[in-house]
C-alpha positions as CSV (number, residue, x, y, z in Angstrom):
1,L,-96.1,-108.4,-93.1
2,S,-96.9,-111.9,-94.5
3,S,-99.6,-113.7,-92.4
4,V,-98.5,-117.0,-93.8
5,R,-94.9,-116.6,-92.7
6,L,-95.8,-115.2,-89.3
7,I,-98.2,-118.1,-88.5
8,A,-95.6,-120.6,-89.8
9,N,-93.0,-119.1,-87.5
10,V,-95.4,-119.2,-84.5
11,R,-96.0,-122.9,-85.2
12,R,-92.3,-123.6,-85.5
13,S,-91.4,-121.8,-82.3
14,R,-88.8,-123.9,-80.5
15,K,-90.0,-125.6,-77.4
16,G,-88.2,-124.6,-74.3
17,A,-86.6,-121.5,-75.8
18,A,-85.5,-118.8,-73.3
19,P,-88.2,-116.3,-72.7
20,G,-87.8,-112.5,-72.8
21,P,-88.3,-110.1,-69.9
22,S,-92.1,-110.7,-69.8
23,G,-91.7,-114.5,-69.6
24,C,-93.6,-114.9,-72.8
25,T,-92.4,-117.7,-75.1
26,G,-93.3,-119.0,-78.5
27,E,-95.4,-121.7,-76.9
28,H,-97.6,-119.0,-75.3
29,L,-98.0,-117.3,-78.7
30,R,-98.9,-120.6,-80.4
31,V,-101.9,-121.0,-78.2
32,L,-103.4,-117.9,-79.8
33,L,-103.6,-119.8,-83.1
34,D,-106.3,-122.1,-81.6
35,D,-108.8,-119.3,-81.8
36,E,-109.5,-117.4,-85.0
37,H,-110.2,-114.1,-83.3
38,C,-107.0,-114.3,-81.2
39,A,-105.0,-115.2,-84.3
40,E,-106.3,-112.1,-86.1
41,L,-105.4,-109.9,-83.1
42,L,-101.9,-111.4,-83.0
43,L,-101.5,-110.7,-86.7
44,G,-102.8,-107.2,-86.4
45,A,-100.4,-106.4,-83.5
46,A,-97.5,-107.9,-85.5
47,R,-98.3,-105.7,-88.5
48,K,-98.3,-102.6,-86.3
49,L,-95.0,-103.5,-84.7
50,A,-93.6,-104.2,-88.2
51,I,-94.2,-100.6,-89.2
52,A,-93.1,-99.2,-85.8
53,Q,-96.7,-98.3,-84.7
54,V,-96.1,-99.1,-81.1
55,P,-97.8,-97.2,-78.2
56,G,-95.3,-95.1,-76.3
57,A,-96.5,-96.6,-73.0
58,I,-95.1,-100.1,-73.9
59,L,-91.9,-99.0,-75.7
60,P,-89.7,-99.3,-72.6
61,A,-90.8,-102.9,-72.2
62,F,-90.0,-103.7,-75.8
63,R,-86.5,-102.3,-75.4
64,L,-85.7,-104.5,-72.5
65,G,-83.7,-107.8,-72.7
66,R,-83.3,-110.7,-70.3
67,M,-79.8,-112.0,-69.8
68,V,-79.4,-115.8,-69.9
69,A,-76.3,-118.0,-69.6
70,L,-75.4,-120.5,-72.3
71,S,-72.9,-123.3,-71.9
72,K,-70.2,-123.5,-74.6
73,P,-68.4,-126.6,-75.8
74,S,-65.2,-125.3,-74.1
75,R,-67.1,-125.4,-70.8
76,D,-67.2,-121.6,-70.6
77,V,-70.4,-119.7,-70.2
78,R,-71.6,-117.2,-72.8
79,A,-74.0,-114.5,-71.9
80,L,-76.9,-113.8,-74.3
81,V,-79.6,-111.1,-74.0
82,M,-83.0,-112.3,-75.0
83,G,-85.5,-109.7,-76.2
84,D,-89.3,-110.0,-76.1
85,A,-90.5,-113.1,-77.8
86,F,-93.2,-111.3,-79.8
87,R,-90.6,-108.7,-81.0
88,R,-88.3,-111.6,-82.0
89,L,-91.1,-113.3,-83.9
90,V,-91.9,-110.2,-86.0
91,A,-88.2,-109.5,-86.6
92,R,-87.7,-113.1,-87.8
93,T,-90.7,-112.9,-90.2
94,L,-89.5,-109.6,-91.6
95,A,-86.0,-111.0,-92.1
96,Q,-87.4,-113.9,-94.1
97,Q,-89.7,-111.7,-96.1
98,L,-87.1,-109.1,-97.0
99,S,-84.1,-111.5,-97.1
100,T,-83.1,-110.5,-100.6
101,E,-83.1,-106.8,-99.8
102,F,-81.2,-107.4,-96.5
103,Q,-78.6,-109.5,-98.3
104,R,-78.0,-106.9,-100.9
105,A,-77.6,-104.1,-98.3
106,C,-75.6,-106.0,-95.6
107,A,-73.6,-108.7,-97.4
108,P,-70.3,-106.7,-97.5
109,F,-70.3,-105.8,-93.8
110,Q,-72.3,-107.9,-91.5
111,F,-72.2,-111.1,-89.4
112,A,-75.8,-112.0,-88.9
113,L,-78.5,-113.4,-91.3
114,S,-76.2,-116.1,-92.6
115,T,-74.3,-114.0,-95.1
116,K,-72.0,-115.8,-97.5
117,A,-69.8,-112.8,-98.3
118,G,-68.0,-110.1,-96.5
119,A,-66.6,-110.2,-92.9
120,E,-68.4,-113.4,-91.9
121,A,-67.1,-115.3,-94.9
122,L,-63.6,-114.0,-94.3
123,A,-63.6,-115.3,-90.7
124,R,-64.9,-118.7,-91.9
125,V,-62.1,-119.0,-94.5
126,E,-59.5,-118.0,-91.9
127,R,-60.7,-120.6,-89.4
128,R,-60.6,-123.2,-92.2
129,I,-57.0,-122.3,-93.1
130,L,-55.9,-122.5,-89.5
131,G,-57.8,-125.7,-88.9
132,V,-56.1,-127.5,-91.8
133,W,-52.7,-126.6,-90.4
134,A,-53.8,-127.6,-86.9
135,D,-54.8,-131.0,-88.2
136,T,-51.8,-131.5,-90.5
137,L,-48.9,-130.6,-88.1
138,P,-49.7,-133.0,-85.3
139,A,-50.1,-135.9,-87.8
140,L,-46.8,-135.0,-89.5
141,G,-45.1,-134.8,-86.1
142,A,-46.5,-138.2,-85.0
143,H,-45.6,-140.1,-88.1
144,H,-42.6,-138.2,-89.5
145,P,-41.1,-136.2,-86.6
146,G,-37.8,-135.8,-88.4
147,T,-39.5,-134.4,-91.4
148,L,-41.4,-131.9,-89.3
149,A,-38.2,-130.8,-87.5
150,D,-36.2,-130.4,-90.7
151,L,-38.8,-128.8,-92.9
152,V,-41.2,-126.9,-90.6
153,R,-39.0,-125.4,-87.9
154,P,-37.5,-122.8,-90.2
155,L,-41.0,-121.6,-90.9
156,L,-41.2,-120.0,-87.4
157,D,-39.9,-116.9,-89.0
158,V,-43.0,-115.7,-90.9
159,S,-41.1,-112.8,-92.4
160,A,-38.6,-115.1,-94.1
161,A,-38.4,-114.8,-97.9
162,N,-38.7,-118.6,-98.3
163,M,-41.9,-118.8,-96.2
164,P,-44.5,-120.9,-98.2
165,P,-47.5,-118.8,-99.1
166,S,-49.8,-121.3,-97.3
167,A,-47.9,-121.1,-94.1
168,R,-47.8,-117.3,-94.3
169,A,-51.6,-117.3,-94.9
170,A,-52.1,-119.4,-91.8
171,E,-50.2,-116.9,-89.6
172,Q,-52.0,-113.9,-91.2
173,A,-55.3,-115.7,-90.6
174,A,-54.4,-116.3,-86.9
175,Q,-53.4,-112.7,-86.5
176,H,-56.6,-111.3,-88.0
177,L,-58.8,-113.7,-86.0
178,R,-57.1,-112.6,-82.8
179,S,-57.7,-109.0,-83.7
180,Q,-61.4,-109.8,-84.0
181,G,-61.6,-111.4,-80.5
182,F,-61.0,-115.0,-81.4
183,D,-58.7,-117.1,-79.3
184,A,-56.6,-118.2,-82.3
185,P,-53.2,-119.8,-81.4
186,P,-49.9,-118.3,-82.5
187,W,-48.3,-120.0,-85.5
188,A,-45.4,-121.1,-83.4
189,S,-47.7,-123.0,-80.9
190,L,-49.1,-125.0,-83.7
191,L,-45.6,-126.0,-84.8
192,E,-44.8,-126.9,-81.1
193,R,-48.1,-128.9,-80.9
194,D,-48.9,-126.9,-77.7
195,E,-51.7,-128.4,-75.7
196,A,-53.1,-125.1,-74.7
197,A,-53.4,-124.2,-78.4
198,A,-55.3,-127.4,-79.0
199,A,-57.6,-126.8,-76.1
200,S,-58.5,-123.3,-77.4
201,R,-59.5,-124.7,-80.8
202,S,-63.2,-124.6,-80.0
203,Q,-62.8,-120.9,-79.4
204,W,-61.3,-119.9,-82.8
205,E,-63.3,-122.5,-84.7
206,G,-66.7,-121.7,-83.1
207,G,-66.6,-118.0,-82.4
208,H,-65.9,-115.6,-79.7
């Protein structure tokens, strides 16, 4: 475990971050850096945790999480489980140190660690496709309502042979996003400029 990365992460610990079950935060860990001996003990404990050398007596505590509530832009509440701050610190340091290996192993499948390929990238592209149509259709309806009625209404039938590829892609994107738990609006509601669909935009653009 890199001591340089670990210490840098301790110093960069976000002020006011939610604590884990023990109540410990990054601010508490940062105080240990003021004393050389305490800093060495912190580093030693981190290195043991990094290779899973954890005393059995404290394992149950490390497995616990504390549930906190986060406010979302849509005014909903999202539950988040916060693990132990020290465990999160070590995990973050390892993720940085082994980022290349993690990317190589996880890129085709996973959603974390800022992957630019695989499932996360697919969801981003789908949200972008749907977002373009969500922006275009209201503007077209406001400035050229006749054009929208004449040219776009027939597109309600996504199975039609004359369905433009871009419109079909938008509907397919919406269907897949909904299958993954996103509140993506139906293609028809975008054409109708449904207010509920517009209100749900923060859900399918921002996540679950």
